[in-house]
N, C-alpha and C positions, 0 to 999 in steps of 0.2 A: 115913505116908510109905513109899512102895514104892521099890525101887531103879530100877524104869525112870522114874519121876518124877523122881529125882535126874538122871538121864541127861538127860531131856528138859530140865530147868531149865539143867543144865550147858551144853547145845548152846544155848539161848536166850541165856543170858550172854554166851558168847562171841561169838555173832553180833551181839549187842548192842554189845559192845565192838569189834569188827570195823567196824561201822558209824559208830562214833563216830571211831576211828581213821582212816578213810576220809575222813570229814567235816572231820575236825581237817587232815589234809594239805591238801585241797583249799581251805580257809580260809585255811592258810599260804601256798599258791601264789597265791591271789588277793590276799592282803595284801600280798606281795612285788611283785606286777605293780602294784598300786595305787602302794606306795612308789617304785617305780622311774619310774613316770609323774608323780607329785610331784616327784622329783627332776629329770627333764628340764626340767617346768613351770618350777621354781626356775631352772634354767641358764638357759632361754630368756628368762624375765622379767629375770634379771641382764644377759644380754647387749642386749637392748633398752634397759633403763635406761641402760646405759653409752653406747649409740648415740645416746640422747636426750641425754644430758648434754653428749656431745660436739658434736651439732648446735646445742644451745642454746649451747654457748661460743663456736662458730664465728660464728653469728648476732650475738653479743653484740659479737665483735671486728670485725666487719663494720659494724656500726652505729657503732662508736668510731671505725674508719678513715675511714668516710664523714663523721664529724664534724670530724676532723682534717683531711683533704686535699680535703673537699667531696664531694658524690654525684659518681659517674662519670656523664659526659654522654655516652660512647659506647653505652651500654646502653640 
């Protein structure tokens, strides 16, 4: 083993570690973006579920009102 070999190996090791570090950072950024997208999609789904439940409740109330007072003939 010669001293110039040690220097070359050291350079290669540091370059390799730098590449891993850069890859890790890009994966973290990508992971964060995916998590934000999932959070937004869950929020949208929850909002739509609430709206669907409200419309369903209104439809049921309308049907019950029609049964009690009869169907509206003006419509």
